[in-house]
C-alpha positions as CSV (number, residue, x, y, z in Angstrom):
1,X,-121.8,161.8,57.3
2,X,-118.7,162.8,59.3
3,X,-119.4,159.8,61.7
4,X,-119.1,157.3,58.8
5,X,-115.8,158.8,57.6
6,X,-114.4,158.6,61.2
7,X,-115.3,154.9,61.5
8,X,-113.9,154.1,58.0
9,X,-110.7,156.0,58.9
10,X,-110.3,154.0,62.2
11,X,-110.8,150.7,60.4
12,X,-108.3,151.7,57.7
13,X,-105.7,152.8,60.2
14,X,-106.1,149.6,62.2
15,X,-105.7,147.5,59.1
16,X,-102.6,149.4,58.1
17,X,-101.0,149.1,61.5
18,X,-101.6,145.4,61.5
19,X,-100.0,145.1,58.1
20,X,-97.0,147.2,59.0
21,X,-96.6,145.2,62.3
22,X,-96.1,142.0,60.2
23,X,-93.0,143.6,58.6
24,X,-91.5,145.1,61.8
25,X,-90.2,141.9,63.2
26,X,-88.2,139.6,60.9
27,X,-88.8,135.9,61.0
28,X,-85.8,134.2,62.5
29,X,-84.8,130.6,61.9
30,X,-82.7,129.9,65.0
31,X,-81.0,126.5,65.3
32,X,-80.5,126.4,69.1
33,X,-83.0,128.8,70.6
34,X,-80.7,131.1,72.5
35,X,-81.8,134.4,73.9
36,X,-79.6,137.4,73.1
37,X,-81.2,140.8,73.7
38,X,-79.4,143.5,71.8
39,X,-77.6,141.2,69.3
40,X,-78.7,140.2,65.8
41,X,-77.0,136.8,65.9
42,X,-75.0,134.7,68.4
43,X,-74.0,131.0,68.7
44,X,-72.0,128.6,70.7
45,X,-70.5,126.1,68.3
46,X,-68.6,122.9,69.2
47,X,-65.3,121.8,67.5
48,X,-67.2,119.5,65.2
49,X,-69.5,122.3,63.9
50,X,-72.6,121.3,65.9
51,X,-74.5,124.2,67.4
52,X,-75.2,124.2,71.2
53,X,-77.4,127.3,71.2
54,X,-78.0,130.1,68.7
55,X,-79.9,133.2,67.7
56,X,-80.1,134.4,64.1
57,X,-78.1,131.5,62.8
58,X,-79.6,129.2,60.2
59,X,-76.7,126.8,59.5
60,X,-73.1,126.0,60.4
61,X,-70.7,124.1,58.1
62,X,-67.3,122.8,59.1
63,X,-65.6,123.0,55.7
64,X,-62.1,121.8,56.8
65,X,-60.0,121.4,59.9
66,X,-60.5,124.6,62.0
67,X,-62.7,126.3,59.3
68,X,-66.4,127.0,59.8
69,X,-69.0,128.9,57.8
70,X,-71.8,130.4,59.8
71,X,-75.0,131.2,57.8
72,X,-76.9,134.1,59.3
73,X,-80.6,134.9,59.0
74,X,-81.6,136.3,55.6
75,X,-82.1,139.8,57.0
76,X,-78.5,140.1,58.3
77,X,-75.8,141.1,55.8
78,X,-72.6,139.8,57.4
79,X,-70.4,142.3,55.4
80,X,-72.1,145.1,57.3
81,X,-71.4,143.7,60.7
82,X,-68.6,143.7,63.2
83,X,-68.6,140.0,64.5
84,X,-66.7,138.9,67.5
85,X,-65.5,135.3,68.2
86,X,-63.7,133.7,71.1
87,X,-62.6,130.1,71.8
88,X,-64.6,128.0,74.3
89,X,-63.0,127.6,77.7
90,X,-63.3,123.8,77.6
91,X,-61.1,121.9,75.2
92,X,-59.2,124.8,73.8
93,X,-55.4,124.9,74.3
94,X,-53.9,127.9,75.9
95,X,-52.2,129.0,72.7
96,X,-55.5,128.9,70.7
97,X,-56.1,131.5,68.0
98,X,-59.4,132.4,66.4
99,X,-59.9,134.5,63.3
100,X,-63.1,135.8,61.8
101,X,-63.9,137.1,58.3
102,X,-67.2,138.8,57.6
103,X,-67.1,139.7,53.9
104,X,-68.6,136.4,52.6
105,X,-65.6,135.7,50.4
106,X,-64.4,132.7,52.3
107,X,-67.8,131.0,52.4
108,X,-69.4,132.4,49.2
109,X,-72.4,134.4,50.5
110,X,-72.9,137.8,52.1
111,X,-74.9,136.1,54.9
112,X,-71.9,134.0,55.9
113,X,-69.3,134.6,58.5
114,X,-66.1,132.6,58.3
115,X,-64.4,131.5,61.5
116,X,-60.9,129.9,61.6
117,X,-59.5,128.3,64.7
118,X,-56.1,126.8,65.5
119,X,-52.8,127.1,67.4
120,X,-49.3,128.1,66.6
121,X,-48.9,124.6,65.1
122,X,-51.7,125.2,62.5
123,X,-55.4,124.8,62.0
124,X,-57.2,122.9,64.8
125,X,-60.9,122.2,65.4
126,X,-61.8,124.2,68.5
127,X,-65.2,125.1,69.9
128,X,-66.1,128.8,69.9
129,X,-68.6,131.5,70.6
130,X,-69.6,134.1,68.0
131,X,-71.7,137.3,68.4
132,X,-72.9,139.6,65.7
133,X,-74.2,142.8,67.4
């Protein structure tokens, strides 16, 4: 009798571990297949809004000159992050500016990060890199 309980327990624990393992790793919908250990999301985005490489990014929209909305994976709430963005080396003027907003208000969803690029003269399409640790 104790042997049967032990076998049943082992089968039950194995089944539970398998089920829990399915929830431990979120399903990511990367656009560009970048590797970024230690970051939840990252992307290299061209001035026209196309994605070179990404991790944890499901979409990028260029909504106006120098304005981009970056949609993150469903398991990332942008309003709880501290995103970092920088202009790409190639094609960016020396007086480039880049601004980032993570509260979802500019793009309309808590999964969105807004990035604005430009120069002292005003908004300008500029390629950039973004990281969400």
